C-alpha positions as a Markdown table, in Angstrom:
| # | Residue | x | y | z |
|---|---|---|---|---|
| 1 | Met | 31.5 | 47.6 | -5.4 |
| 2 | Lys | 32.1 | 44.6 | -3.3 |
| 3 | Ser | 29.2 | 45.4 | -0.3 |
| 4 | Asp | 26.9 | 46.2 | -3.6 |
| 5 | Ile | 26.8 | 42.6 | -4.3 |
| 6 | Phe | 25.3 | 42.4 | -0.8 |
| 7 | Asn | 22.9 | 45.2 | -0.6 |
| 8 | Arg | 21.5 | 44.6 | -4.3 |
| 9 | Ser | 20.9 | 41.2 | -3.1 |
| 10 | Ser | 17.7 | 40.8 | -5.1 |
| 11 | Gly | 19.3 | 39.2 | -8.0 |
| 12 | Leu | 21.9 | 37.6 | -5.9 |
| 13 | Phe | 18.9 | 35.6 | -4.4 |
| 14 | Val | 17.2 | 35.3 | -7.5 |
| 15 | Ser | 19.7 | 33.7 | -9.0 |
| 16 | Thr | 20.5 | 31.4 | -6.1 |
| 17 | Phe | 16.9 | 30.3 | -5.9 |
| 18 | Ala | 16.9 | 29.4 | -9.2 |
| 19 | Leu | 19.6 | 26.6 | -9.0 |
| 20 | Met | 18.8 | 23.1 | -9.3 |
| 21 | Phe | 21.0 | 20.6 | -8.3 |
| 22 | Thr | 24.0 | 20.3 | -5.8 |
| 23 | Gly | 26.8 | 17.8 | -7.7 |
| 24 | Ile | 26.1 | 14.9 | -5.1 |
| 25 | Val | 25.6 | 12.4 | -7.9 |
| 26 | Glu | 22.8 | 9.8 | -7.0 |
| 27 | Cys | 23.7 | 7.1 | -9.3 |
| 28 | Ile | 25.1 | 6.2 | -13.0 |
| 29 | Gly | 23.4 | 5.8 | -16.2 |
| 30 | Ile | 24.3 | 4.2 | -19.3 |
| 31 | Ile | 23.6 | 5.4 | -22.8 |
| 32 | Glu | 22.0 | 2.5 | -24.4 |
| 33 | Ser | 21.4 | 4.8 | -28.0 |
| 34 | Val | 22.2 | 7.9 | -29.6 |
| 35 | Thr | 20.0 | 9.3 | -32.6 |
| 36 | Ser | 20.6 | 12.6 | -34.5 |
| 37 | Glu | 17.8 | 14.5 | -35.6 |
| 38 | Gly | 19.2 | 17.4 | -37.1 |
| 39 | Thr | 21.7 | 19.4 | -35.4 |
| 40 | Asn | 20.4 | 17.5 | -32.3 |
| 41 | Lys | 21.1 | 14.5 | -30.8 |
| 42 | Thr | 18.4 | 12.3 | -28.4 |
| 43 | Phe | 19.9 | 10.0 | -25.9 |
| 44 | Lys | 18.0 | 6.8 | -24.5 |
| 45 | Val | 20.0 | 6.5 | -21.2 |
| 46 | Ser | 19.2 | 3.4 | -18.9 |
| 47 | Ser | 19.9 | 3.9 | -14.8 |
| 48 | Pro | 18.4 | 2.7 | -11.6 |
| 49 | Ile | 16.4 | 6.1 | -11.3 |
| 50 | Ser | 14.8 | 5.9 | -14.7 |
| 51 | His | 11.7 | 4.5 | -14.0 |
| 52 | Glu | 11.2 | 7.3 | -11.4 |
| 53 | Leu | 11.4 | 10.1 | -13.5 |
| 54 | Lys | 8.8 | 12.1 | -15.5 |
| 55 | Val | 8.7 | 14.0 | -18.9 |
| 56 | Asp | 9.6 | 17.6 | -18.5 |
| 57 | Gln | 11.8 | 16.9 | -15.3 |
| 58 | Ser | 15.2 | 18.5 | -15.1 |
| 59 | Val | 18.0 | 15.9 | -14.5 |
| 60 | Ser | 21.8 | 16.7 | -14.3 |
| 61 | His | 23.7 | 14.3 | -17.1 |
| 62 | Asn | 27.3 | 14.6 | -16.3 |
| 63 | Gly | 26.6 | 17.9 | -15.2 |
| 64 | Val | 24.3 | 19.1 | -18.0 |
| 65 | Cys | 20.8 | 19.8 | -17.2 |
| 66 | Leu | 18.4 | 18.1 | -19.7 |
| 67 | Thr | 14.7 | 17.3 | -20.1 |
| 68 | Val | 13.4 | 14.4 | -19.8 |
| 69 | Ile | 11.3 | 13.5 | -22.8 |
| 70 | Glu | 10.1 | 10.0 | -22.7 |
| 71 | Val | 10.2 | 7.4 | -19.4 |
| 72 | Phe | 9.9 | 3.9 | -20.3 |
| 73 | Gln | 10.5 | 1.0 | -17.9 |
| 74 | Asn | 13.9 | 1.8 | -16.7 |
| 75 | His | 15.0 | 4.3 | -19.6 |
| 76 | His | 14.2 | 7.7 | -20.3 |
| 77 | Arg | 15.2 | 10.0 | -23.4 |
| 78 | Val | 16.7 | 13.7 | -23.1 |
| 79 | Thr | 17.5 | 15.7 | -26.4 |
| 80 | Ala | 20.5 | 18.2 | -26.3 |
| 81 | Ile | 20.7 | 20.9 | -28.9 |
| 82 | Asp | 24.1 | 21.7 | -31.4 |
| 83 | Glu | 24.8 | 24.7 | -29.0 |
| 84 | Thr | 24.9 | 22.0 | -25.9 |
| 85 | Leu | 26.6 | 19.3 | -27.8 |
| 86 | Gln | 29.1 | 22.3 | -29.1 |
| 87 | Lys | 29.9 | 23.4 | -24.9 |
| 88 | Thr | 29.9 | 20.0 | -23.2 |
| 89 | Asn | 31.4 | 16.2 | -23.5 |
| 90 | Leu | 27.5 | 15.0 | -24.9 |
| 91 | Lys | 29.4 | 15.1 | -28.8 |
| 92 | Asn | 31.3 | 12.3 | -27.3 |
| 93 | Trp | 29.0 | 10.0 | -25.9 |
| 94 | Thr | 27.9 | 6.7 | -27.7 |
| 95 | Met | 26.3 | 3.3 | -26.6 |
| 96 | Gly | 27.7 | 2.3 | -23.7 |
| 97 | Thr | 29.4 | 5.6 | -22.5 |
| 98 | Leu | 28.5 | 6.0 | -18.0 |
| 99 | Ile | 27.3 | 9.1 | -17.2 |
| 100 | Asn | 26.5 | 10.5 | -13.8 |
| 101 | Leu | 23.0 | 11.2 | -12.9 |
| 102 | Glu | 21.2 | 13.5 | -10.3 |
| 103 | Arg | 17.9 | 14.7 | -9.8 |
| 104 | Cys | 17.1 | 18.3 | -9.0 |
| 105 | Leu | 17.0 | 19.6 | -5.6 |
| 106 | Lys | 13.8 | 19.4 | -3.6 |
| 107 | Ile | 13.2 | 22.5 | -1.2 |
| 108 | Gly | 13.8 | 21.2 | 2.0 |
| 109 | Asp | 16.7 | 18.9 | 1.1 |
| 110 | Arg | 20.2 | 19.2 | 2.7 |
| 111 | Leu | 22.9 | 20.6 | 0.6 |
| 112 | Asp | 25.1 | 18.2 | 1.0 |
| 113 | Gly | 27.6 | 18.9 | -2.1 |
| 114 | His | 27.3 | 23.1 | -3.1 |
| 115 | Trp | 24.8 | 25.1 | -5.4 |
| 116 | Val | 25.1 | 23.8 | -9.1 |
| 117 | Gln | 23.0 | 25.3 | -12.0 |
| 118 | Gly | 23.7 | 22.2 | -14.4 |
| 119 | His | 25.3 | 24.8 | -16.9 |
| 120 | Val | 28.4 | 23.5 | -18.2 |
| 121 | Asp | 30.7 | 26.4 | -18.7 |
| 122 | Cys | 33.6 | 24.6 | -20.6 |
| 123 | Arg | 35.0 | 21.6 | -21.7 |
| 124 | Gly | 38.2 | 20.7 | -19.8 |
| 125 | Ile | 41.0 | 18.1 | -20.7 |
| 126 | Cys | 42.3 | 15.7 | -17.8 |
| 127 | Val | 46.4 | 16.0 | -18.2 |
| 128 | Asn | 47.3 | 14.0 | -15.1 |
| 129 | Val | 46.0 | 11.5 | -13.0 |
| 130 | Glu | 48.1 | 10.3 | -9.8 |
| 131 | Asp | 47.2 | 7.7 | -7.3 |
| 132 | Leu | 47.9 | 8.9 | -4.2 |
| 133 | Asn | 47.6 | 5.0 | -2.2 |
| 134 | Gly | 43.9 | 5.9 | -1.1 |
| 135 | Ser | 43.0 | 9.0 | -2.7 |
| 136 | Trp | 43.6 | 10.1 | -6.5 |
| 137 | Glu | 44.5 | 13.3 | -7.3 |
| 138 | Tyr | 43.4 | 14.4 | -11.2 |
| 139 | Thr | 44.7 | 18.0 | -12.8 |
| 140 | Ile | 42.5 | 19.5 | -15.4 |
| 141 | Gln | 43.5 | 22.2 | -18.1 |
| 142 | Tyr | 40.8 | 24.6 | -19.3 |
| 143 | Glu | 41.1 | 27.1 | -21.6 |
| 144 | Asp | 39.9 | 31.3 | -20.8 |
| 145 | Ala | 41.3 | 31.1 | -17.3 |
| 146 | Asp | 40.5 | 35.1 | -17.8 |
| 147 | Arg | 37.1 | 34.3 | -17.6 |
| 148 | Phe | 36.9 | 31.1 | -15.2 |
| 149 | Lys | 38.6 | 31.1 | -11.9 |
| 150 | Thr | 39.0 | 28.8 | -8.8 |
| 151 | Val | 40.3 | 29.3 | -5.3 |
| 152 | Glu | 41.8 | 26.5 | -3.3 |
| 153 | Lys | 39.2 | 24.9 | -1.1 |
| 154 | Gly | 36.7 | 26.2 | -3.5 |
| 155 | Ser | 33.8 | 23.9 | -5.4 |
| 156 | Ile | 34.3 | 23.1 | -9.0 |
| 157 | Thr | 31.8 | 21.0 | -10.8 |
| 158 | Ile | 33.3 | 18.2 | -12.7 |
| 159 | Asn | 30.9 | 15.6 | -14.8 |
| 160 | Gly | 27.9 | 16.8 | -12.6 |
| 161 | Ile | 30.1 | 15.8 | -9.3 |
| 162 | Ser | 30.4 | 19.0 | -6.9 |
| 163 | Leu | 34.6 | 18.4 | -6.0 |
| 164 | Thr | 36.8 | 20.3 | -3.6 |
| 165 | Val | 39.8 | 22.3 | -5.5 |
| 166 | Val | 42.7 | 21.2 | -3.9 |
| 167 | Asp | 45.5 | 23.3 | -6.5 |
| 168 | Ser | 44.2 | 26.6 | -8.5 |
| 169 | Gln | 46.2 | 28.1 | -11.0 |
| 170 | Pro | 45.2 | 30.3 | -14.3 |
| 171 | Gly | 43.6 | 27.4 | -16.5 |
| 172 | Leu | 44.3 | 25.0 | -13.9 |
| 173 | Leu | 43.0 | 23.0 | -11.4 |
| 174 | Ser | 43.4 | 19.8 | -9.4 |
| 175 | Val | 41.1 | 17.7 | -7.3 |
| 176 | Ala | 41.5 | 15.1 | -4.9 |
| 177 | Ile | 38.6 | 11.7 | -5.1 |
| 178 | Ile | 38.2 | 9.6 | -2.3 |
| 179 | Pro | 37.9 | 5.7 | -2.8 |
| 180 | Tyr | 33.9 | 6.5 | -2.4 |
| 181 | Thr | 33.6 | 8.9 | -5.2 |
| 182 | Tyr | 36.1 | 6.6 | -7.2 |
| 183 | Glu | 33.8 | 4.1 | -6.7 |
| 184 | Tyr | 30.2 | 5.6 | -7.4 |
| 185 | Thr | 31.2 | 7.9 | -10.3 |
| 186 | Thr | 32.6 | 7.6 | -13.1 |
| 187 | Met | 36.0 | 9.9 | -12.3 |
| 188 | Lys | 37.5 | 6.5 | -12.4 |
| 189 | Asp | 36.9 | 6.3 | -16.8 |
| 190 | Val | 38.3 | 10.0 | -17.0 |
| 191 | Leu | 41.7 | 9.3 | -18.2 |
| 192 | Val | 44.5 | 11.2 | -19.4 |
| 193 | Gly | 43.8 | 13.4 | -22.6 |
| 194 | Gly | 39.5 | 12.7 | -21.6 |
| 195 | Glu | 37.3 | 15.6 | -22.1 |
| 196 | Val | 35.3 | 16.9 | -19.0 |
| 197 | Asn | 32.6 | 19.4 | -18.2 |
| 198 | Leu | 33.3 | 22.0 | -15.9 |
| 199 | Glu | 30.5 | 24.2 | -13.8 |
| 200 | Phe | 32.6 | 26.8 | -12.0 |
| 201 | Asp | 31.6 | 28.1 | -8.5 |
| 202 | Ile | 27.9 | 30.4 | -9.4 |
| 203 | Ile | 29.1 | 32.6 | -6.2 |
| 204 | Gly | 32.6 | 33.7 | -7.7 |
| 205 | Lys | 31.4 | 33.9 | -11.1 |
| 206 | Trp | 28.5 | 37.0 | -9.8 |
| 207 | Val | 31.5 | 38.1 | -7.7 |
| 208 | Lys | 33.4 | 38.4 | -10.9 |
| 209 | Ala | 31.0 | 40.0 | -13.1 |
| 210 | Trp | 30.2 | 42.9 | -9.9 |
| 211 | Met | 33.8 | 43.6 | -9.8 |
| 212 | Ile | 34.2 | 43.8 | -13.4 |
């Protein structure tokens, strides 16, 4: 079955080329307002890249691929449906929440992170933060360990950030955060007990699916 993954390459390659992000955060945005429309929520976001966005453009917001529905000056709006709110930490966003933003990948760009779809698999809970005097190690716990797995030195996306797994256990993973990432993303705002969005490596998910 392993070789079949590569022999039947069309499905794998089509999925790979459909991916849109790399997990390299462009900037931090701030939630200016939240409005409810039925079971949906619309977020007004202020950011350094908002004025460059276009309506219908896909942008990663804390690792969640959302469609821009309005752009004005240095703000833009996006809407999350109920399914997205239930699967991610977007339901916790309020005025003043800081979020990681990344625009979709352009053909020809360098892939500095890893293939990221912007489709959050599940939420995780931060259970420990350790200051290592030069870096920080975050330990994240998540459910459904039989379905989602990590490997040491493999890739994981946390709140839209491409990170390398330091320690991997069933339902538990840890990542090391360097000072640059700590300063220029929202990882410094993740506290013990806080929820984060997790997207597991697409290649690992393909391999697991084909092995079943």
